[in-house]
Each structure stands twice: as C-alpha cells, then as structure tokens.
C-alpha positions in Angstrom: 8.5 23.5 -0.4 7.1 24.3 2.8 6.9 20.4 5.2 3.9 19.4 7.4 6.7 19.1 10.2 6.3 17.2 13.2 2.8 15.1 12.8 1.4 12.4 15.6 0.2 9.2 15.3 -3.0 8.5 17.2 -4.8 5.2 18.0 -8.7 4.3 17.6 -9.4 1.2 19.3 -13.0 -0.9 17.9 -14.6 -3.4 20.7 -17.3 -4.5 18.5 -16.1 -7.2 15.9 -15.3 -6.8 12.5 -16.8 -9.8 9.9 -13.5 -10.9 7.5 -14.0 -12.4 4.5 -12.7 -15.5 5.4 -15.8 -16.4 7.7 -13.8 -15.6 11.0 -14.1 -12.1 12.9 -11.8 -10.1 14.7 -12.6 -8.2 18.0 -11.3 -5.6 20.0 -8.6 -4.1 17.7 -7.0 -0.9 17.3 -6.4 1.0 14.5 -3.5 3.4 14.4 -3.4 6.4 12.1 -2.9 10.1 11.2 -4.4 12.9 10.4 -3.0 15.9 7.9 -4.7 19.3 7.4 -8.1 20.6 8.4 -11.2 19.0 7.9 -13.7 22.0 6.6 -16.7 22.4 8.0 -18.9 20.0 5.9 -16.7 17.5 6.3 -16.2 17.0 2.6 -12.7 17.8 2.3 -11.0 14.4 3.2 -8.9 12.1 1.1 -7.6 8.8 2.3 -4.4 7.2 1.4 -3.7 3.6 1.7 -0.8 2.0 2.1 1.3 -0.4 0.0 3.4 -4.3 1.3 5.7 -2.1 3.3 4.4 1.2 4.5 2.0 2.4 7.1 -0.2 4.8 8.6 3.1 7.4 8.4 2.4 9.0 5.2 4.1 12.5 5.5 5.6 14.5 7.9 7.9 13.9 10.5 8.1 12.4 14.2 9.7 14.6 16.2 13.5 13.8 17.9 13.3 11.3 15.2 16.0 11.1 12.7 14.8 9.1 9.6 11.2 9.4 10.1 10.1 11.1 6.8 6.9 10.2 6.1 6.5 7.0 3.2 4.8 9.7 0.8 6.0 12.9 1.9 7.3 14.0 -1.8 3.4 13.9 -2.6 1.2 15.4 0.7 2.1 18.3 2.1 1.0 22.4 1.9 1.5 23.2 -1.6 2.2 19.4 -3.0 0.2 17.9 -5.5 -1.8 16.4 -2.4 -2.0 19.9 -1.0 -2.8 19.6 3.2 -3.5 23.3 2.8 -6.6 22.1 0.8 -7.5 18.8 1.8 -7.8 16.7 5.1 -5.8 13.4 4.6 -6.1 10.7 6.3 -3.2 7.6 6.5 -4.6 4.3 8.6 -2.5 1.3 9.5 -4.0 -2.0 8.1 -5.0 -4.9 10.5 -2.2 -7.1 10.2 0.5 -4.6 10.0 3.6 -4.7 12.6 3.5 -0.4 12.7 0.6 -0.4 15.5 -2.5 -1.9 14.2 -3.6 -4.6 15.7 -1.8 -8.0 14.1 0.7 -11.4 15.0 3.0 -9.0 17.3 -0.1 -9.0 20.0 -1.2 -10.2 22.9 -3.8 -12.8 21.9 -7.2 -12.2 23.0 -7.7 -16.0 24.2 -7.2 -16.1 28.1 -6.0 -19.5 27.5 -3.1 -18.1 25.6 -1.7 -16.6 28.4 -0.9 -13.5 26.4 1.3 -14.8 24.1 1.0 -13.1 21.1 -1.2 -14.2 18.2 1.6 -15.0 16.5 0.9 -17.1 12.9 -2.9 -18.0 14.7 -4.1 -14.6 13.6 -6.7 -14.6 11.0 -6.2 -14.2 7.2 -7.1 -10.6 6.3 -8.3 -9.5 2.8 -8.0 -5.7 0.9 -11.6 -6.0 1.5 -11.5 -6.9 5.6 -9.0 -3.5 5.0 -11.2 -1.6 4.1 -14.0 -2.6 6.2 -12.3 -1.0 8.5 -11.0 1.9 7.5 -14.4 2.7 6.7 -15.2 2.0 11.0 -12.4 4.4 11.6 -13.9 6.8 9.1 -17.6 6.7 10.4 -15.7 7.5 14.0 -14.0 10.4 12.8 -17.7 11.9 11.0 -16.8 11.4 7.8 -19.8 9.4 5.6 -17.5 10.7 2.5 -14.6 10.9 0.9 -13.6 13.3 -1.6 -10.9 10.7 -2.9 -9.4 7.6 -1.7 -5.8 7.4 -3.3 -2.9 4.6 -3.5 0.5 2.7 -5.2 0.7 -0.8 -5.5 -1.3 -3.0 -3.2 -2.5 0.7 -1.4 -4.3 1.6 -5.2 -6.0 -2.3 -4.7 -7.6 -0.9 -1.6 -8.7 2.4 -3.3 -10.2 0.5 -6.3 -11.6 -1.7 -3.4 -13.6 1.1 -2.2 -15.6 1.9 -5.1 -16.9 -1.5 -5.0 -17.4 -2.0 -1.6 -18.4 1.8 -0.1 -19.4 3.5 -3.3 -21.9 5.6 -2.4 -19.2 6.9 0.0 -16.5 7.7 -2.5 -16.6 10.8 -5.1 -12.8 9.9 -6.6 -10.8 7.2 -7.4 -6.9 8.0 -7.7 -5.1 4.4 -8.7 -1.6 4.6 -9.3 0.8 1.5 -10.5 -1.7 -1.2 -9.9 -3.8 -4.5 -11.4 -6.9 -6.4 -11.2 -5.3 -8.8 -10.0 -2.1 -10.7 -9.7 -0.5 -12.7 -12.5 0.8 -16.2 -12.5 4.1 -14.4 -12.5 3.3 -12.4 -9.2 1.5 -15.0 -7.2 5.0 -17.2 -7.8 7.3 -14.5 -6.6 5.1 -14.1 -3.0 5.5 -18.1 -2.6 8.9 -18.5 -3.3 9.3 -15.3 -0.3 7.3 -16.9 1.7 8.5 -20.3 1.7 12.1 -18.3 2.2 10.0 -17.0 5.5 8.4 -20.6 6.3 11.9 -22.5 5.8 14.2 -20.4 8.6 14.6 -22.7 11.2 14.1 -19.8 13.2 10.2 -19.3 12.0 8.8 -22.0 14.6 5.9 -22.3 13.0 5.1 -18.4 13.4 5.4 -18.7 17.1 8.4 -17.3 16.9 8.1 -14.8 19.4 8.0 -17.3 22.0 11.1 -18.6 21.2 13.1 -15.3 21.8 14.2 -15.6 18.1 13.4 -13.7 14.6 13.4 -15.4 11.0 15.9 -12.9 9.7 17.6 -15.0 7.9 13.9 -16.0 5.5 13.3 -12.2 5.9 16.3 -11.2 4.1 16.3 -13.6 1.0 12.3 -12.1 0.6 13.0 -8.9 0.5 15.7 -9.2 -1.8 13.1 -11.0 -3.6 11.0 -8.6 -4.0 13.1 -5.5 -3.8 14.2 -7.2 -7.6 10.5 -7.1 -8.7 10.3 -3.3 -7.7 13.4 -2.0 -9.6 13.3 -2.4 -13.6 16.4 -3.7 -15.1 17.1 -0.4 -16.5 17.4 1.2 -13.5 19.5 -1.9 -12.0 22.1 -1.6 -14.8 22.2 2.4 -14.8 22.8 2.0 -11.3 24.9 -0.8 -10.8 25.7 -2.5 -14.0 28.1 -5.6 -13.7 30.2 -3.2 -11.0 32.4 -5.5 -9.3 33.4 -4.7 -5.3 36.6 -5.1 -6.2 39.4 -5.3 -8.9 40.1 -8.8 -9.4 37.1 -12.1 -9.4 37.6 -13.8 -6.0 36.4 -16.5 -7.6 33.9 -17.3 -4.7 30.2 -18.2 -4.6 29.6 -17.3 -1.4 31.1 -14.1 -0.4 29.7 -10.7 -2.6 31.6 -10.1 -6.0 29.3 -7.7 -7.8 27.7 -3.8 -6.1 23.8 -5.2 -6.8 24.6 -8.1 -5.0 25.8 -5.9 -2.0 23.3 -3.7 -2.4 20.7 -6.6 -2.2 22.1 -7.8 0.7 22.1 -4.7 2.3 18.5 -3.8 1.6 17.6 -7.4 2.9 19.1 -6.9 6.5 17.9 -3.6 6.8 14.2 -4.7 6.5 14.8 -8.0 8.5 15.7 -5.5 11.3 12.1 -3.7 11.3 9.4 -5.9 9.4 7.0 -9.0 11.2 7.5 -12.2 9.5 3.8 -13.2 9.8 2.8 -9.6 8.7 5.2 -10.0 5.6 2.9 -13.6 5.5 -0.4 -12.1 5.6 0.2 -9.4 3.4 1.9 -11.3 0.3 -1.8 -13.2 0.7 -3.8 -10.2 0.5 -2.3 -9.2 -2.7 -2.9 -12.9 -4.3 -6.8 -12.7 -2.8 -7.0 -10.3 -4.5 -9.5 -10.3 -7.6 -12.9 -8.4 -7.6 -14.0 -10.2 -11.1 -13.7 -13.2 -9.7 -17.4 -12.7 -8.5 -18.5 -12.1 -11.3 -17.2 -15.2 -13.6 -13.5 -13.3 -14.1 -15.8 -10.7 -15.9 -14.0 -6.8 -14.6 -16.8 -5.0 -16.5 -19.8 -6.7 -14.3 -17.3 -5.8 -10.9 -17.0 -2.3 -11.5 -20.6 -1.5 -12.4 -21.8 -1.2 -9.2 -19.2 2.1 -9.5 -20.9 3.7 -12.2 -21.4 6.8 -10.7 -17.7 7.5 -9.6 -14.4 9.1 -11.1 -11.2 7.5 -11.4 -7.6 8.1 -12.4 -5.0 5.7 -13.1 -1.7 6.2 -14.0 0.8 3.2 -14.9 4.7 3.4 -15.6 6.4 2.4 -18.7 9.2 0.2 -17.1 6.8 -1.1 -14.3 6.7 -5.1 -15.2 5.6 -6.2 -12.4 2.3 -4.0 -12.1 2.4 -3.7 -16.0 0.7 -0.9 -18.0 -1.7 -3.5 -19.9 -2.6 -4.3 -15.9 -3.9 -0.5 -15.6 -5.6 -0.1 -19.3 -7.4 -3.9 -17.9 -8.9 -1.7 -15.5 -9.7 1.4 -17.9 -11.7 -1.0 -20.6 -13.6 -2.3 -17.3 -14.6 1.4 -16.5 -15.2 2.6 -19.8 -17.7 -0.5 -20.5 -19.4 1.4 -18.2 -19.6 4.7 -19.2 -17.7 5.9 -16.3 -15.5 8.8 -16.4 -12.0 7.5 -16.1 -8.6 9.4 -17.0 -5.6 7.8 -17.9 -2.0 8.4 -17.7 0.8 6.1 -18.7 4.1 7.8 -17.5 7.9 7.2 -19.2 9.5 6.7 -16.5 12.9 3.8 -15.6 12.4 3.4 -12.2 10.5 0.4 -12.7 7.2 -0.3 -10.0 9.1 1.9 -7.4 8.3 4.5 -9.8 5.2 5.9 -7.9 6.9 6.1 -5.0 9.5 9.0 -6.2 9.1 12.9 -7.6 9.1 12.3 -11.1 7.7 15.9 -12.3 5.5 14.5 -15.2 3.6 11.8 -12.4 3.5 14.5 -10.1 1.9 16.7 -12.6 -0.7 14.4 -13.3 -1.3 13.9 -9.5 -1.2 17.8 -8.9 -3.6 18.8 -12.1 -6.0 15.9 -11.0 -6.2 17.2 -7.4 -6.7 21.0 -9.0 -9.6 19.1 -10.2 -11.2 17.6 -7.1 -10.8 21.4 -5.4 -12.3 23.1 -7.8 -15.4 20.6 -7.9 -15.8 21.4 -4.2 -16.1 25.3 -4.4 -18.0 24.9 -7.6 -20.7 21.9 -7.5 -20.1 20.8 -10.3 -18.2 17.6 -11.6 -15.0 17.9 -14.0 -15.1 21.8 -13.3 -11.6 23.0 -13.4 -10.4 19.8 -15.3 -7.0 19.9 -17.0 
C-alpha cells in the first residue's frame, strides 16, 4: 500500500496565555504538529489524531534521512489506508508537557529569575481538557472551524471524547479506541508505582535533574517495564515467551536474567529511558488519572455526555485488553444510548491486549475503514449515515 513518504513537522507559537484546569496558566508556548493530505476548499475534511502516552505528533510517514522514523500509526494513516489521506486532511499535534517538541519540562522556564534553566518539576500540571483546548487553538490558526472526525486510542481516545464535551460544535464524529471513561483504582495504582520508581531514583533530584547533568534512567526503566506489562495480554506474553530460558540450565541467581521475558522487559525499559523524559512521564500519567468527565455530574456519565447529543460515535475495544477492558467502553456506549446519541460499537477478538489498537488487525482496520468510508460518503451527500456499513 502506498506510503506518505517524507513528512516535515511544523511549530506554531502562542503568546496568549492558556488557562489550565488547575487554575494556573501557560503563556508563550509552542505546539509541534504534522499534517497529511490536502485540506479541501470548504475546510471540511479535517481529521484530528490524538496521541497516547509515549507517542507524538508524528502519526504517519517518515522523516527524510532518518532510519526507523515511521509514524506511530502509519499502518492506519496514508493513501488508500483506512484513514485515507487522499480523502482526508489529517492532523497530529504533540501535547503540551511532552518531550517531542511542544513546550514541556525540558524547555527553558520563562521567568528570568530562573536564569534560563528548564522548567523541570515546575512545569504546571496539565490535563486531557487542557490538551484539547490547546489543540482547538491550533486548529483556529489553521482556519479549521469544524472537524470531520477526531480519533485516538487509549489516552488519545480520552482526548477524542473530551473534544465532544468541550467543543461539541466543532466535531462531527468521534472515534474512541481501547479507552475508558476514567481509570480504575488498579490503573491508578499502576501509574503510582511507575511514578514512585522515577521519583525515588537518586538521579531525580526533585525533578530538576537537568541542572545536575543526569537523567533518572533507573526509575524510567522500571516505570516502562511496569507499563509495558499492562499493555500486553497474558496470552500474547505466553505465546511469545512462555517460560523460555536464556540458558539451558538455571543460573541460580536472583539478579541476573534467567527468562526471556525478563530480557525483553529490560530491553524495553533501556530503550525507553534513552528517549523519554521523566517529568513528562509523571505529567502524562497524572493526566490519565485525572480524566473523569462524569465527576462534575456526581459520577453520572450519561449526564456528562448530554452535551454531545448531535455527535456520532464509534467505540472499539479488544477482548484481551485488561487495562481498558471492553466493559469500560460499554459504559461509554450506555451513556451515549441513554442520551439517544448515535453510536456504533465493535468488540474485536484480538489476542494482543491493549497494544492491539496500534496493530494492523484486518478486522479492526476493516471497522475503521468502513466508518471512514461512511464519513467520506456523508461529506459528498450531506446526509448523515449515508453509506454507513
């Protein structure tokens, strides 16, 4: 299938302060983004892709002269792919607080008294709602008043859902994959263990490790290992690794690697600690914890989604995703049905766990292709639901 080829990230600066949910505000920030495809004359074919925890604006295509720079959802986005860039203008935006270009803890603090030192732990806590508001400002600059669709998986899907609640007049369709209306206590617990691994690393220095010329890699490694376990299913881990040993016989050691699964997790942790920022990890996992649109309505999710009555939704879950189980997606579906909101729901029998949303499962991609075909048909006929599968 054709590839997008080389793409180029862009940066947009915002001088006006962004009010945050915490009561703080962020002034003088940058957002890094990429676009794919062509915006039509009516500016009506834009699709926003929201990224998950360790992803970025680099959704699809490759960077010129760089190996292994393929976008994180390149199997979904591109010419002839389910999200077809021959038909849609696709936008990926790097969230505030990230370590991939948008303003975050690694950038210089704007206060002259800080002497140009990085924000570090002083970077304000950001939420899903803050990210969505920042994304809306960037779309304003691009002259896009309304999105044909917003799509995301996991934390990205939480942003997609938040778009229909904070800016419902600007979205036609919401596609939320492998997500939940809020984190369970178990999920918050996993995030907290990962954060403590980072914070208790001797090289963390209260979040101001940049000034010490070090990185809390030990904590980042453990945090990634914990997170990675939750992204995989027991079946997929068993099939790939089982109890396979590194050597023919036990080494009778408590510290060295004995099993192949240990080797794999250490590799994932080592790789992650080389490119991801520890403060960013703390910020993003806390944003996950805070997301709970029903909280303002006494826990009533149906009341929370009442504002999205004229939107159309697709929810997709995976049977072996135990971190964001199908039951959690069905909670959202019920809230939408309670409001008589049009919603399609697909539960895919996939063995890969939470990471299935990143993979090229033909049933999963078939569902998304059919839904985007429907959106494309609606744009031609002007009739909602026209061409629906």
